[in-house]
C-alpha positions in Angstrom: 55.5 280.4 109.5 59.3 280.6 109.8 61.7 280.6 106.8 64.3 277.9 106.4 67.4 278.1 104.2 68.3 274.7 102.7 71.0 273.1 100.7 70.6 269.8 98.8 71.3 267.8 95.7 68.9 266.8 93.0 68.8 263.5 91.1 71.7 264.6 88.8 73.9 265.5 91.8 73.7 269.2 91.3 73.8 271.5 94.4 70.5 273.2 95.1 69.8 275.9 97.6 67.1 278.4 98.5 64.6 279.4 101.1 61.3 277.7 102.0 58.5 278.6 104.4 57.2 275.7 106.5 56.1 274.8 110.0 59.4 273.0 110.9 62.5 271.6 109.3 60.8 268.2 108.8 58.1 269.8 106.6 60.9 271.4 104.6 62.6 268.0 104.1 59.3 266.5 103.0 58.9 269.3 100.4 62.4 268.8 99.1 62.0 265.0 98.9 58.7 265.5 97.0 60.6 267.5 94.4 63.5 265.0 94.0 66.0 267.0 96.1 67.9 265.3 98.9 68.5 267.8 101.7 71.9 268.2 103.1 71.5 271.2 105.4 68.3 273.0 106.7 68.6 276.1 109.0 66.2 278.7 110.2 67.0 282.0 108.4 66.8 285.4 110.1 66.0 287.4 107.0 62.3 287.4 107.6 61.8 291.2 107.9 64.0 292.0 104.9 62.2 289.4 102.8 58.9 290.9 103.7 60.1 294.4 102.7 61.5 293.2 99.4 58.3 291.2 98.9 56.1 294.2 99.3 58.1 296.3 96.8 58.2 293.3 94.3 54.5 292.8 94.6 53.9 296.5 93.8 56.1 296.4 90.7 55.8 292.8 89.4 53.5 291.8 86.6 50.2 290.2 87.3 49.2 286.7 86.3 48.1 286.7 82.7 46.3 284.2 80.4 49.6 282.9 79.0 50.7 281.8 82.5 47.6 279.8 82.9 47.8 278.4 79.4 51.4 277.1 80.0 50.4 275.8 83.4 47.6 273.7 81.7 50.1 272.2 79.3 52.6 271.5 82.0 50.0 269.8 84.2 48.9 267.6 81.3 52.5 266.5 80.7 53.2 265.8 84.3 50.0 263.9 85.0 50.3 261.9 81.8 53.8 260.9 82.8 52.6 259.6 86.1 54.1 262.3 88.3 52.2 262.8 91.6 50.3 266.1 91.6 52.0 267.4 94.7 55.4 266.7 93.3 54.4 268.2 90.0 53.1 271.4 91.6 56.3 271.7 93.6 58.4 271.5 90.5 56.2 274.1 88.7 56.5 276.4 91.7 60.3 276.3 91.6 60.4 276.8 87.8 57.7 279.5 87.6 58.9 282.6 85.7 56.1 284.7 87.1 56.5 285.2 90.8 52.9 286.1 91.2 51.9 282.8 89.6 54.5 281.0 91.7 52.6 282.2 94.8 49.4 280.9 93.3 50.9 277.5 92.8 52.3 277.5 96.3 48.8 278.2 97.6 47.4 275.3 95.5 50.0 273.0 97.1 49.1 274.1 100.6 45.4 273.7 99.9 45.9 270.2 98.5 48.1 269.4 101.5 45.3 270.5 103.8 42.8 268.1 102.1 41.1 270.3 99.5 40.5 269.2 96.0 42.3 270.9 93.1 39.2 272.7 91.8 38.4 274.0 95.3 42.0 275.2 95.7 41.8 277.0 92.3 38.5 278.6 93.3 40.4 280.6 95.9 41.9 282.6 92.9 39.0 283.7 90.8 41.1 286.4 89.1 43.5 283.7 87.8 41.2 280.8 87.0 37.9 281.5 85.2 34.6 279.9 86.1 34.8 277.7 82.9 38.3 276.6 83.8 37.2 275.6 87.4 34.2 273.8 86.0 36.3 271.8 83.6 38.8 270.9 86.3 36.0 269.8 88.5 34.7 267.5 85.7 38.1 266.1 85.3 38.3 265.2 89.0 34.9 263.6 88.9 35.6 261.5 85.7 39.2 260.7 86.5 40.4 262.3 83.2 42.1 265.3 84.7 45.1 265.1 82.4 42.9 265.0 79.3 40.9 268.0 80.6 44.1 270.0 81.1 45.2 269.2 77.5 41.8 270.4 76.1 41.9 273.5 78.3 45.4 274.3 76.8 44.1 273.9 73.3 41.0 276.0 74.1 43.1 278.8 75.5 45.5 278.6 72.6 42.6 279.0 70.2 41.1 281.9 72.1 44.5 283.7 72.4 45.2 283.2 68.7 41.7 284.6 67.7 42.1 287.7 69.8 45.6 288.4 68.5 44.5 288.1 64.9 41.5 290.4 65.5 43.9 293.0 67.1 46.3 292.6 64.2 43.6 293.1 61.6 42.2 296.2 63.3 45.6 297.9 63.8 45.9 299.5 60.4 42.3 300.8 60.3 42.6 302.2 63.8 45.8 304.0 62.9 44.1 305.5 59.8 41.1 306.7 61.8 43.2 308.2 64.5 45.3 310.0 61.9 42.2 311.4 60.3 40.9 312.7 63.6 44.2 314.3 64.4 44.3 315.9 60.9 40.8 317.3 61.3 41.7 318.9 64.7 44.9 320.4 63.3 43.1 321.8 60.3 40.4 323.3 62.4 42.7 324.9 65.0 45.7 326.0 62.9 44.9 325.9 59.1 41.4 327.4 58.8 42.1 330.3 61.2 45.0 331.4 59.0 42.7 331.4 55.9 40.0 333.2 58.0 42.2 336.4 58.1 42.5 336.3 54.3 38.8 335.8 53.8 38.0 338.8 56.1 39.9 341.1 53.6 37.5 340.1 50.8 34.6 342.1 52.3 32.2 339.9 50.4 29.6 337.1 51.0 31.5 333.8 51.5 30.2 330.5 50.1 28.1 328.4 52.5 30.7 325.6 52.9 33.3 328.2 53.8 31.0 329.8 56.4 30.4 326.3 57.9 34.1 325.6 58.2 34.8 329.0 59.7 32.0 328.5 62.3 33.2 325.0 63.2 36.8 326.2 63.5 35.8 329.2 65.7 33.7 327.0 67.9 36.6 324.6 68.5 38.9 327.4 69.2 36.7 329.1 71.7 35.1 326.1 73.4 37.9 323.5 73.1 37.9 323.2 76.9 34.2 322.4 76.9 34.6 319.9 74.1 37.4 318.2 76.0 35.2 318.0 79.2 32.3 316.6 77.2 34.5 314.0 75.5 36.0 312.9 78.8 32.6 312.8 80.5 31.1 310.9 77.6 34.0 308.3 77.8 33.6 307.7 81.6 29.8 307.8 81.3 30.0 305.2 78.6 32.4 303.1 80.7 30.0 303.3 83.7 27.0 302.5 81.5 28.5 299.3 80.0 29.4 298.1 83.5 25.7 297.8 84.3 23.9 294.6 83.3 21.5 296.5 81.0 24.2 298.7 79.5 26.5 295.8 78.7 23.6 293.8 77.2 22.6 296.7 74.9 26.2 297.4 73.9 27.0 293.8 73.2 23.8 293.6 71.0 24.8 296.8 69.2 28.3 295.5 68.6 26.9 292.5 66.6 25.2 295.0 64.2 28.3 297.1 63.5 29.0 296.8 59.7 32.0 294.5 58.9 33.1 294.2 62.5 29.8 292.8 63.8 29.9 289.6 61.8 33.5 289.0 62.8 32.6 289.4 66.5 29.6 287.2 66.1 31.4 284.3 64.3 34.4 284.5 66.6 32.1 284.3 69.7 30.1 281.4 68.3 33.3 279.6 67.4 34.3 279.9 71.1 30.9 278.7 72.1 31.0 275.6 69.8 34.5 274.8 70.9 33.7 275.1 74.6 30.5 273.1 74.2 32.4 270.3 72.4 35.0 270.2 75.1 32.4 270.0 77.8 30.4 267.3 76.1 33.5 265.2 75.4 34.5 265.5 79.1 31.2 263.9 80.1 29.4 267.0 81.3 25.6 266.8 81.1 24.1 269.1 78.4 22.3 271.4 80.8 25.4 271.9 82.9 27.5 272.2 79.8 25.3 275.0 78.5 25.6 276.7 81.9 29.4 276.4 81.9 29.8 277.4 78.3 27.6 280.6 78.7 30.3 281.8 81.1 33.0 281.7 78.3 31.0 283.7 75.8 32.3 287.3 76.2 29.0 288.8 75.0 26.1 289.4 77.3 23.6 289.3 74.4 24.8 285.9 73.1 25.1 284.7 76.7 21.4 285.4 77.2 20.6 283.4 74.1 22.7 280.4 75.3 21.0 280.6 78.7 17.7 280.6 76.8 18.8 277.4 75.1 19.6 275.9 78.5 16.2 276.8 79.9 14.6 275.1 76.9 16.6 271.9 77.3 15.6 271.9 81.0 12.0 272.0 79.9 12.5 268.9 77.8 12.9 270.6 74.4 15.5 269.4 71.9 18.8 271.2 71.3 17.8 271.9 67.7 14.5 273.6 68.7 16.2 275.7 71.3 18.9 276.6 68.8 16.3 277.7 66.3 14.5 279.8 68.9 17.8 281.5 69.9 18.2 282.8 66.4 22.0 283.1 66.5 22.9 280.2 64.2 23.0 279.9 60.4 20.8 277.4 58.6 23.9 275.2 57.9 24.9 275.1 61.5 21.3 274.2 62.5 21.4 271.3 60.1 24.7 270.1 61.6 23.1 270.3 65.1 20.1 268.3 63.9 22.4 265.6 62.5 24.6 265.5 65.6 21.5 265.3 67.9 20.0 262.4 65.9 23.2 260.5 65.6 24.4 261.0 69.2 27.6 262.6 68.1 26.8 266.2 69.0 30.3 266.8 70.5 32.0 265.9 67.2 29.5 268.0 65.2 30.0 271.0 67.5 33.7 270.6 67.0 33.2 270.8 63.2 30.9 273.8 63.7 33.7 275.5 65.7 36.2 274.7 62.8 33.7 276.1 60.3 33.3 279.3 62.2 37.0 279.6 62.6 37.6 279.3 58.9 35.0 282.0 58.2 36.6 284.2 60.8 40.0 283.6 59.2 38.6 284.6 55.8 36.9 287.7 57.2 40.2 288.7 58.9 42.2 288.2 55.8 39.8 290.4 53.8 39.2 292.9 56.5 41.6 295.5 55.2 40.1 295.3 51.7 36.6 295.7 53.1 37.6 298.7 55.3 39.8 300.5 52.7 36.8 301.7 50.5 35.1 303.1 53.6 38.2 304.9 54.8 38.9 306.3 51.3 35.4 307.5 51.0 35.6 309.4 54.4 39.0 310.7 53.5 37.8 311.9 50.1 34.8 313.6 51.7 37.0 315.4 54.2 39.4 316.6 51.4 36.4 317.7 49.3 34.9 319.7 52.1 38.2 321.4 52.9 38.9 322.1 49.2 35.4 323.6 48.6 35.5 325.6 51.8 39.0 327.0 51.5 39.7 327.3 47.8 36.3 328.2 46.4 36.4 331.7 47.8 39.9 332.2 46.4 38.7 330.8 43.1 35.8 333.2 43.0 38.1 336.1 43.9 40.4 335.2 41.0 37.5 335.1 38.6 36.3 338.5 39.8 39.8 339.9 39.3 40.0 338.6 35.7 36.6 340.2 34.8 38.0 343.5 35.8 
């Protein structure tokens, strides 16, 4: 379609100008009126080729759409719809004010799809890399129930919780990760530079060295002579692991192993279950049937092992079993949570109880994150102490023995 350069004034009388793509000048005028801009001048522009060249370079260098863009979009859509702004006019305003050019093109495609008769959920489905399956399902529910603005608000709160949880986990793991990396670098430096210097001294002793010293010298010699092989093995193991976890079986096994990792496993488990409870509560309050809600929620759980357990619950509910019984069979909930599910199912307020379960898991995760450093520090100190002890025994014990032999003479 051709490009049209326009000039107009908004409701405050301010001059607005820009370039729009449309079938004809009438379509441009309709777009401008829908955004509250009164067109003054509309002309076909000749800068099509240049725009395409600049667009290609910008698309190669621009940032991709991230979760924050979608989160802010959800909040803005809630505000616009609650205020009674027509959805087409609201999307046009969001397109003009979009900070991310990539997301601006997504909003533009949503407008064009709605203009051609598609529903909003169907238009969003054209961008699976931007809108998740859970997001699409919730928007679809909002369209069916007529509570689209409420769904957007709950999606915003859900994404805010999810982002906050991930950021806190990253922050809590930053210090331990730095210490572990520093320890690994120190071990490599000691084996490549420090121990070989002492090896020349030990050779002049012409005597039997202690076992620990011989082990250190053998390890250092192996790293010096076969560092290339070790590097190839490390790189191969990394890419092999990446390929393995991309398979269904590999991802399932790795996600199951992650839940058994000391300290970190329980944080991952509780954070994932909090996300599950929050998503289930959101789906139930939006009027989604339980079976469909479990199907939708299983897509938000970023753990294949727990996803299989939730799908197992869904299959049980489809067979006519109670949620409590399927939850017990899944074996991923604590007894306290099972009691709350039982009360919620009996009282018919399962959505409220699931929201309380999510809050309980969030409080537990918050406590675990606050005490994470104090839990990891003893382990790091133990490993650091063991490494120092091995180096001290291996390097200084021969020197100590030589000193004692000299004193005897």
